[in-house]
ROLOMAR-99452 format. One record per residue: x, y, z of N, C-alpha, C in turn; residue number from 1; residue in three letters. Coordinates in Angstrom, 3 decimals, m for minus. Example, Ala and Ser with C-alpha at 12.3 -4.5 7.8 and 13.67 -1.06 7.14 Angstrom:
! residues 2
13.190;m5.690;7.800;12.300;m4.500;7.800;13.200;m3.300;7.800;1;ALA
12.850;m2.250;7.080;13.670;m1.060;7.140;12.900;0.030;7.870;2;SER
! end
This chain:
! residues 200
m22.688;m41.820;74.122;m21.392;m41.257;73.753;m21.550;m40.184;72.690;1;MET
m22.355;m40.507;71.656;m22.573;m39.534;70.595;m23.276;m38.306;71.139;2;THR
m24.296;m38.519;71.979;m25.021;m37.398;72.560;m24.111;m36.484;73.352;3;GLY
m23.167;m37.085;74.118;m22.238;m36.271;74.898;m21.364;m35.434;73.980;4;GLU
m20.951;m36.028;72.853;m20.119;m35.287;71.903;m20.849;m34.088;71.340;5;GLY
m22.135;m34.276;71.020;m22.928;m33.176;70.485;m23.068;m32.083;71.530;6;VAL
m23.369;m32.469;72.793;m23.525;m31.492;73.862;m22.238;m30.709;74.086;7;ASP
m21.103;m31.407;74.068;m19.831;m30.725;74.285;m19.520;m29.768;73.138;8;GLU
m19.845;m30.178;71.922;m19.659;m29.305;70.760;m20.529;m28.065;70.885;9;SER
m21.778;m28.274;71.319;m22.694;m27.147;71.499;m22.166;m26.211;72.572;10;LYS
m21.716;m26.778;73.691;m21.199;m25.937;74.772;m19.997;m25.122;74.315;11;ARG
m19.116;m25.745;73.538;m17.923;m25.039;73.047;m18.322;m23.904;72.112;12;ALA
m19.300;m24.164;71.249;m19.773;m23.135;70.322;m20.371;m21.965;71.089;13;THR
m21.218;m22.275;72.063;m21.861;m21.214;72.842;m20.838;m20.422;73.642;14;LEU
m19.847;m21.109;74.236;m18.805;m20.405;75.004;m18.029;m19.447;74.116;15;ARG
m17.709;m19.911;72.899;m16.915;m19.079;71.982;m17.674;m17.804;71.627;16;ARG
m18.945;m17.938;71.278;m19.720;m16.749;70.898;m20.129;m15.919;72.111;17;PHE
m20.308;m16.556;73.274;m20.619;m15.798;74.486;m19.451;m14.897;74.859;18;ALA
m18.221;m15.375;74.665;m17.051;m14.540;74.949;m17.047;m13.322;74.037;19;ALA
m17.413;m13.522;72.791;m17.499;m12.397;71.864;m18.636;m11.465;72.283;20;LEU
m19.735;m12.049;72.744;m20.849;m11.242;73.222;m20.466;m10.390;74.406;21;GLY
m19.653;m10.924;75.311;m19.220;m10.170;76.484;m18.362;m8.980;76.093;22;ALA
m17.683;m9.095;74.960;m16.812;m8.011;74.502;m17.540;m7.026;73.601;23;ALA
m18.826;m7.300;73.344;m19.607;m6.440;72.458;m20.308;m5.366;73.280;24;THR
m20.009;m4.088;73.018;m20.585;m3.019;73.834;m22.031;m2.723;73.474;25;PRO
m22.961;m3.446;74.103;m24.378;m3.210;73.846;m25.040;m2.724;75.127;26;LEU
m25.658;m1.569;75.055;m26.298;m0.975;76.223;m27.410;m1.883;76.732;27;VAL
m27.486;m2.045;78.045;m28.572;m2.813;78.639;m28.346;m4.306;78.648;28;GLY
m27.166;m4.748;78.276;m26.893;m6.188;78.279;m25.658;m6.432;79.113;29;PHE
m25.812;m6.796;80.412;m24.675;m6.940;81.310;m23.684;m7.986;80.835;30;PRO
m22.402;m7.684;80.975;m21.358;m8.611;80.530;m21.457;m9.944;81.243;31;ALA
m21.821;m9.924;82.529;m21.914;m11.181;83.273;m22.953;m12.097;82.650;32;ALA
m24.103;m11.517;82.260;m25.145;m12.325;81.624;m24.663;m12.804;80.268;33;GLU
m23.929;m11.942;79.544;m23.492;m12.301;78.201;m22.557;m13.490;78.203;34;ALA
m21.810;m13.699;79.294;m20.862;m14.810;79.321;m21.489;m16.079;79.853;35;THR
m22.735;m16.015;80.353;m23.255;m17.158;81.103;m24.421;m17.875;80.432;36;SER
m24.955;m17.377;79.356;m26.119;m18.059;78.798;m26.189;m17.968;77.282;37;ASP
m27.217;m18.579;76.757;m27.395;m18.657;75.316;m27.547;m17.267;74.704;38;VAL
m28.193;m16.351;75.421;m28.377;m15.008;74.867;m27.041;m14.333;74.605;39;ARG
m26.080;m14.559;75.479;m24.751;m14.003;75.245;m24.129;m14.546;73.966;40;GLY
m24.353;m15.846;73.713;m23.818;m16.451;72.491;m24.487;m15.862;71.262;41;ALA
m25.792;m15.624;71.344;m26.508;m15.031;70.206;m25.989;m13.625;69.933;42;ILE
m25.798;m12.841;71.000;m25.265;m11.482;70.835;m23.891;m11.529;70.175;43;VAL
m23.029;m12.413;70.661;m21.696;m12.530;70.080;m21.727;m12.980;68.638;44;GLY
m22.613;m13.931;68.354;m22.742;m14.436;66.986;m23.172;m13.323;66.040;45;TYR
m24.168;m12.538;66.445;m24.672;m11.480;65.568;m23.716;m10.294;65.479;46;LEU
m22.827;m10.156;66.433;m21.797;m9.119;66.315;m20.861;m9.432;65.158;47;ALA
m20.643;m10.714;64.891;m19.735;m11.107;63.803;m20.484;m11.552;62.548;48;SER
m21.800;m11.773;62.659;m22.607;m12.243;61.530;m23.910;m11.452;61.459;49;THR
m23.841;m10.124;61.393;m25.078;m9.339;61.369;m25.892;m9.634;60.117;50;PRO
m27.213;m9.679;60.299;m28.079;m9.972;59.164;m28.372;m11.448;58.997;51;GLY
m27.882;m12.285;59.925;m28.207;m13.715;59.861;m29.699;m13.898;60.123;52;ALA
m30.296;m14.880;59.448;m31.710;m15.150;59.675;m31.877;m16.246;60.723;53;HIS
m33.121;m16.429;61.143;m33.441;m17.323;62.256;m32.799;m18.706;62.118;54;PHE
m32.997;m19.355;60.964;m32.516;m20.735;60.800;m31.001;m20.818;60.892;55;SER
m30.318;m19.803;60.362;m28.849;m19.811;60.412;m28.365;m19.649;61.851;56;LYS
m28.993;m18.749;62.600;m28.627;m18.571;64.010;m28.837;m19.885;64.758;57;ILE
m30.007;m20.474;64.572;m30.330;m21.739;65.254;m29.332;m22.831;64.911;58;ARG
m29.058;m23.005;63.613;m28.200;m24.106;63.186;m26.741;m23.876;63.560;59;ASP
m26.239;m22.666;63.349;m24.827;m22.405;63.639;m24.525;m22.486;65.129;60;ASP
m25.503;m22.135;65.970;m25.297;m22.204;67.418;m25.802;m23.524;68.014;61;LEU
m26.301;m24.411;67.135;m26.755;m25.740;67.553;m27.830;m25.655;68.634;62;GLN
m28.809;m24.783;68.395;m29.900;m24.586;69.339;m31.173;m25.246;68.825;63;LEU
m32.123;m25.435;69.713;m33.437;m25.913;69.317;m34.269;m24.757;68.784;64;GLY
m35.321;m25.087;68.030;m36.169;m24.045;67.447;m36.833;m23.199;68.530;65;THR
m37.464;m23.847;69.512;m38.129;m23.116;70.584;m37.157;m22.292;71.413;66;GLY
m35.999;m22.866;71.668;m34.955;m22.174;72.432;m34.517;m20.905;71.707;67;GLU
m34.309;m21.022;70.412;m33.886;m19.865;69.619;m34.974;m18.795;69.608;68;THR
m36.207;m19.201;69.383;m37.317;m18.250;69.365;m37.415;m17.501;70.689;69;GLN
m37.317;m18.229;71.792;m37.436;m17.627;73.120;m36.367;m16.558;73.343;70;HIS
m35.115;m16.905;73.060;m34.027;m15.973;73.352;m34.016;m14.787;72.386;71;HIS
m34.371;m15.005;71.133;m34.453;m13.878;70.195;m35.574;m12.925;70.593;72;LEU
m36.692;m13.475;71.058;m37.786;m12.611;71.542;m37.339;m11.772;72.729;73;ARG
m36.641;m12.408;73.671;m36.172;m11.683;74.856;m35.191;m10.581;74.478;74;ARG
m34.250;m10.899;73.617;m33.243;m9.913;73.206;m33.873;m8.776;72.422;75;LEU
m34.888;m9.080;71.629;m35.586;m8.032;70.882;m36.403;m7.161;71.829;76;SER
m37.091;m7.788;72.789;m37.897;m7.030;73.758;m37.015;m6.123;74.612;77;ALA
m35.797;m6.587;74.911;m34.858;m5.791;75.710;m34.090;m4.773;74.864;78;ASP
m34.415;m4.721;73.561;m33.796;m3.788;72.610;m32.284;m3.981;72.491;79;GLU
m31.862;m5.224;72.681;m30.466;m5.584;72.434;m30.284;m5.906;70.954;80;VAL
m31.324;m6.512;70.382;m31.317;m6.838;68.957;m32.474;m6.129;68.270;81;LEU
m32.317;m5.941;66.962;m33.415;m5.476;66.125;m33.509;m6.431;64.942;82;THR
m34.621;m6.394;64.241;m34.754;m7.280;63.077;m35.536;m6.568;61.988;83;HIS
m35.422;m7.100;60.773;m36.198;m6.593;59.655;m36.573;m7.753;58.753;84;ARG
m37.714;m7.629;58.104;m38.160;m8.661;57.171;m37.385;m8.531;55.870;85;LYS
m37.004;m9.664;55.311;m36.304;m9.720;54.031;m36.923;m10.876;53.258;86;ASP
m38.005;m10.591;52.532;m38.719;m11.662;51.844;m39.299;m12.626;52.870;87;GLY
m38.922;m13.902;52.750;m39.413;m14.921;53.678;m38.607;m14.958;54.972;88;ASP
m37.519;m14.178;55.040;m36.623;m14.237;56.194;m36.875;m13.089;57.161;89;TYR
m36.552;m13.328;58.416;m36.446;m12.267;59.408;m34.963;m12.221;59.780;90;LYS
m34.324;m11.093;59.501;m32.887;m10.966;59.742;m32.640;m10.142;61.006;91;ARG
m31.643;m10.564;61.773;m31.367;m9.954;63.073;m30.044;m9.186;63.064;92;TYR
m30.032;m8.081;63.839;m28.869;m7.193;63.917;m28.705;m6.694;65.356;93;PHE
m27.473;m6.418;65.768;m27.305;m5.712;67.042;m28.015;m4.360;66.954;94;PRO
m28.777;m3.998;67.964;m29.560;m2.754;67.929;m28.645;m1.535;67.874;95;ALA
m29.050;m0.561;67.055;m28.347;0.712;66.997;m27.025;0.712;66.264;96;GLY
m26.689;m0.383;65.611;m25.382;m0.476;64.970;m25.403;m0.195;63.468;97;ARG
m26.548;m0.393;62.813;m26.591;m0.303;61.361;m27.761;0.563;60.906;98;PHE
m27.510;1.365;59.874;m28.587;2.153;59.265;m29.512;1.216;58.490;99;SER
m30.661;1.747;58.069;m31.590;0.953;57.258;m30.915;0.492;55.968;100;ALA
m30.123;1.377;55.349;m29.413;1.000;54.123;m28.453;m0.155;54.404;101;PHE
m27.699;m0.056;55.497;m26.732;m1.114;55.820;m27.435;m2.431;56.138;102;GLU
m28.577;m2.361;56.804;m29.332;m3.594;57.077;m29.796;m4.247;55.780;103;GLN
m30.310;m3.437;54.854;m30.724;m4.005;53.557;m29.520;m4.603;52.835;104;ARG
m28.412;m3.881;52.859;m27.198;m4.357;52.188;m26.727;m5.676;52.787;105;ALA
m26.679;m5.759;54.108;m26.237;m6.999;54.754;m27.163;m8.153;54.418;106;LEU
m28.463;m7.883;54.336;m29.398;m8.938;53.964;m29.094;m9.501;52.586;107;GLY
m28.846;m8.622;51.627;m28.539;m9.101;50.272;m27.142;m9.706;50.181;108;TYR
m26.202;m9.211;50.959;m24.860;m9.802;50.953;m24.867;m11.210;51.538;109;LEU
m25.895;m11.534;52.319;m25.999;m12.892;52.873;m26.652;m13.861;51.891;110;ARG
m27.057;m13.363;50.721;m27.639;m14.218;49.685;m26.614;m14.355;48.558;111;ARG
m26.312;m15.579;48.188;m25.160;m15.850;47.322;m25.187;m15.113;45.983;112;GLU
m26.269;m15.194;45.232;m26.286;m14.576;43.904;m26.198;m13.053;43.974;113;THR
m27.024;m12.375;44.790;m26.868;m10.915;44.885;m25.476;m10.506;45.366;114;PRO
m24.918;m11.274;46.321;m23.570;m10.951;46.809;m22.542;m11.037;45.681;115;ARG
m22.622;m12.089;44.902;m21.659;m12.236;43.798;m21.820;m11.119;42.770;116;ARG
m23.060;m10.713;42.527;m23.292;m9.619;41.584;m22.713;m8.308;42.118;117;MET
m22.971;m8.015;43.387;m22.458;m6.776;43.979;m20.937;m6.773;44.031;118;LEU
m20.356;m7.904;44.377;m18.898;m7.988;44.423;m18.308;m7.811;43.030;119;ILE
m18.949;m8.408;42.019;m18.459;m8.246;40.647;m18.477;m6.775;40.245;120;ALA
m19.519;m6.041;40.653;m19.610;m4.613;40.314;m18.637;m3.768;41.134;121;LEU
m18.350;m4.175;42.355;m17.337;m3.468;43.140;m15.963;m3.644;42.500;122;LEU
m15.717;m4.827;41.970;m14.435;m5.098;41.307;m14.341;m4.388;39.961;123;ARG
m15.462;m4.374;39.229;m15.468;m3.783;37.887;m16.784;m3.042;37.668;124;ASP
m16.799;m1.718;37.940;m18.034;m0.937;37.798;m18.597;m0.907;36.383;125;PRO
m17.821;m1.347;35.400;m18.315;m1.359;34.018;m18.952;m2.702;33.646;126;THR
m19.024;m3.639;34.584;m19.561;m4.972;34.281;m20.996;m4.872;33.764;127;ALA
m21.291;m5.656;32.724;m22.646;m5.676;32.157;m23.385;m6.939;32.613;128;ASN
m24.579;m7.138;32.085;m25.382;m8.282;32.485;m24.711;m9.612;32.244;129;GLY
m24.034;m9.742;31.107;m23.331;m11.001;30.808;m22.193;m11.238;31.781;130;SER
m21.479;m10.159;32.116;m20.378;m10.282;33.084;m20.915;m10.733;34.444;131;ASP
m22.035;m10.150;34.859;m22.604;m10.499;36.161;m23.109;m11.935;36.160;132;LEU
m23.702;m12.363;35.046;m24.169;m13.747;34.949;m23.003;m14.716;35.073;133;ALA
m21.884;m14.386;34.439;m20.703;m15.239;34.518;m20.127;m15.247;35.934;134;ALA
m20.067;m14.070;36.548;m19.495;m13.970;37.897;m20.334;m14.723;38.919;135;ALA
m21.658;m14.678;38.759;m22.558;m15.333;39.715;m22.902;m16.753;39.305;136;ALA
m22.485;m17.169;38.104;m22.769;m18.495;37.569;m24.282;m18.755;37.510;137;ASP
m24.984;m17.746;36.945;m26.436;m17.844;36.791;m26.810;m17.351;35.396;138;VAL
m28.081;m17.466;35.057;m28.550;m17.010;33.743;m28.732;m15.499;33.732;139;SER
m28.838;m14.930;32.531;m29.102;m13.494;32.401;m30.452;m13.132;33.026;140;ARG
m31.430;m14.021;32.892;m32.745;m13.724;33.471;m32.672;m13.663;34.994;141;SER
m31.820;m14.493;35.596;m31.633;m14.453;37.051;m30.957;m13.152;37.457;142;THR
m29.983;m12.702;36.658;m29.333;m11.414;36.920;m30.369;m10.296;36.864;143;VAL
m31.220;m10.323;35.853;m32.255;m9.290;35.718;m33.183;m9.285;36.917;144;SER
m33.574;m10.478;37.381;m34.473;m10.598;38.536;m33.848;m9.962;39.773;145;LYS
m32.599;m10.333;40.067;m31.961;m9.802;41.272;m31.578;m8.334;41.109;146;TYR
m31.247;m7.927;39.894;m30.941;m6.511;39.666;m32.163;m5.656;39.977;147;ALA
m33.347;m6.140;39.600;m34.579;m5.403;39.905;m34.800;m5.323;41.410;148;ALA
m34.531;m6.418;42.119;m34.672;m6.418;43.583;m33.676;m5.461;44.230;149;GLU
m32.432;m5.505;43.770;m31.394;m4.632;44.331;m31.695;m3.168;44.041;150;LEU
m32.250;m2.904;42.875;m32.662;m1.545;42.517;m33.777;m1.073;43.453;151;ASP
m34.779;m1.911;43.656;m35.897;m1.563;44.542;m35.425;m1.356;45.980;152;ALA
m34.369;m2.071;46.370;m33.832;m1.954;47.729;m32.891;m0.762;47.881;153;ALA
m32.621;m0.064;46.763;m31.744;1.103;46.823;m30.269;0.778;46.838;154;GLY
m29.911;m0.454;46.454;m28.503;m0.866;46.457;m27.869;m0.798;45.076;155;LEU
m28.698;m0.669;44.043;m28.195;m0.712;42.672;m28.997;0.261;41.824;156;LEU
m28.291;0.949;40.925;m28.968;1.806;39.957;m28.875;1.148;38.587;157;SER
m29.997;1.153;37.861;m29.998;0.594;36.501;m30.253;1.679;35.463;158;ARG
m30.006;2.934;35.835;m30.254;4.053;34.923;m29.377;3.981;33.685;159;THR
m28.124;3.666;33.890;m27.176;3.583;32.772;m26.299;2.362;33.013;160;ASP
m26.786;1.201;32.594;m26.088;m0.042;32.927;m26.381;m0.406;34.376;161;GLY
m25.386;m0.951;35.072;m25.536;m1.317;36.479;m24.506;m0.546;37.293;162;TYR
m24.947;0.078;38.375;m24.026;0.815;39.240;m24.414;0.603;40.696;163;ALA
m23.443;0.226;41.528;m23.686;0.034;42.956;m23.898;1.392;43.613;164;VAL
m24.949;1.503;44.399;m25.170;2.709;45.192;m24.302;2.643;46.438;165;GLU
m23.677;3.774;46.785;m22.824;3.867;47.972;m21.792;2.733;48.021;166;ARG
m20.942;2.634;46.996;m19.980;1.526;46.924;m19.024;1.459;48.108;167;PRO
m18.645;2.630;48.676;m17.729;2.604;49.817;m18.373;1.890;51.004;168;GLU
m19.672;2.155;51.229;m20.379;1.498;52.334;m20.475;0.003;52.098;169;THR
m20.828;m0.373;50.861;m20.928;m1.799;50.529;m19.589;m2.494;50.716;170;LEU
m18.533;m1.876;50.225;m17.213;m2.487;50.333;m16.788;m2.607;51.794;171;LEU
m17.087;m1.600;52.595;m16.754;m1.654;54.014;m17.444;m2.828;54.694;172;THR
m18.721;m3.048;54.381;m19.439;m4.182;54.964;m18.858;m5.511;54.502;173;LEU
m18.541;m5.600;53.210;m17.952;m6.838;52.686;m16.641;m7.144;53.389;174;VAL
m15.798;m6.120;53.544;m14.482;m6.323;54.158;m14.622;m6.663;55.640;175;VAL
m15.465;m5.913;56.354;m15.584;m6.091;57.806;m16.120;m7.467;58.178;176;ARG
m17.062;m7.977;57.375;m17.696;m9.251;57.721;m17.385;m10.347;56.702;177;TYR
m16.257;m10.199;56.018;m15.894;m11.120;54.932;m15.942;m12.580;55.355;178;ALA
m15.394;m12.888;56.525;m15.328;m14.286;56.959;m16.713;m14.899;57.130;179;ASP
m17.713;m14.075;57.398;m19.063;m14.616;57.594;m19.825;m14.759;56.289;180;SER
m19.305;m14.184;55.208;m19.984;m14.269;53.913;m19.509;m15.449;53.085;181;PHE
m18.213;m15.690;53.034;m17.709;m16.779;52.219;m16.459;m16.400;51.456;182;GLY
m15.967;m17.357;50.664;m14.683;m17.198;49.986;m14.665;m16.019;49.027;183;ALA
m15.799;m15.741;48.350;m15.816;m14.631;47.398;m15.598;m13.296;48.114;184;ASP
m16.183;m13.145;49.298;m16.003;m11.914;50.065;m14.592;m11.821;50.628;185;ALA
m14.052;m12.935;51.083;m12.678;m12.940;51.601;m11.710;m12.519;50.499;186;VAL
m11.946;m13.008;49.290;m11.065;m12.667;48.169;m11.133;m11.178;47.847;187;ALA
m12.330;m10.596;47.820;m12.434;m9.178;47.489;m11.896;m8.318;48.627;188;VAL
m12.001;m8.801;49.868;m11.455;m8.052;51.002;m9.945;m7.878;50.854;189;ALA
m9.296;m8.893;50.293;m7.849;m8.809;50.097;m7.474;m7.787;49.033;190;ALA
m8.426;m7.437;48.160;m8.163;m6.475;47.079;m8.702;m5.093;47.415;191;GLU
m9.281;m4.930;48.591;m10.076;m3.724;48.896;m9.331;m2.421;48.689;192;ALA
m8.060;m2.377;49.050;m7.305;m1.123;48.946;m7.318;m0.553;47.536;193;ASP
m7.344;m1.421;46.538;m7.291;m0.953;45.173;m8.634;m0.700;44.525;194;GLY
m9.723;m0.972;45.256;m11.038;m0.890;44.637;m11.728;0.463;44.787;195;LEU
m11.444;1.180;45.870;m12.112;2.453;46.110;m11.078;3.525;46.391;196;VAL
m11.215;4.648;45.726;m10.333;5.772;45.976;m10.990;6.716;46.954;197;SER
m10.289;7.020;48.037;m10.805;7.944;49.022;m10.172;9.317;48.830;198;TYR
m10.982;10.356;48.921;m10.483;11.720;48.725;m10.947;12.579;49.915;199;ASP
m10.183;12.493;51.042;m10.642;13.181;52.254;m10.680;14.694;52.093;200;PRO
! end
């Protein structure tokens, strides 16, 4: 009985993301295939959760390790997906959808402390190290560690305090994929109109 419940839950999850995959315009990936198998669910999942790493894809879609590896390899070989290394993680993205900067940004936005730091700076560009430590609920040394990583990744400048590079791009990613990041991103998405001034 329990096993049947797990299988039905898995099937429902895969159907939901496969439907999203079928609606995702990716060259070389037929809609019929996208609605009928695990690869379609992976495509749909990554359309709404770009930058997810292997374990998150496997766990959220309730797949086995070997099953996930097989389908990610196939999708990568067919150039439906692309990936990049992020420390110990391999992060996956729909192919051709994101620049290198956006891929790096999405990778860091999927990590709680860097995301909280970036969101704090989007909300208040004058925030200092103490402000970021409070916003992320971490020590100043942890802020310094991640600030150095974000600087090396081209997402943050430390020339004069802390400044987000390309804040409009970062904010757009936070808003577009807020539901996949968490409550902090959802909250800032609701404030987005007041955070960036556009001058066409």
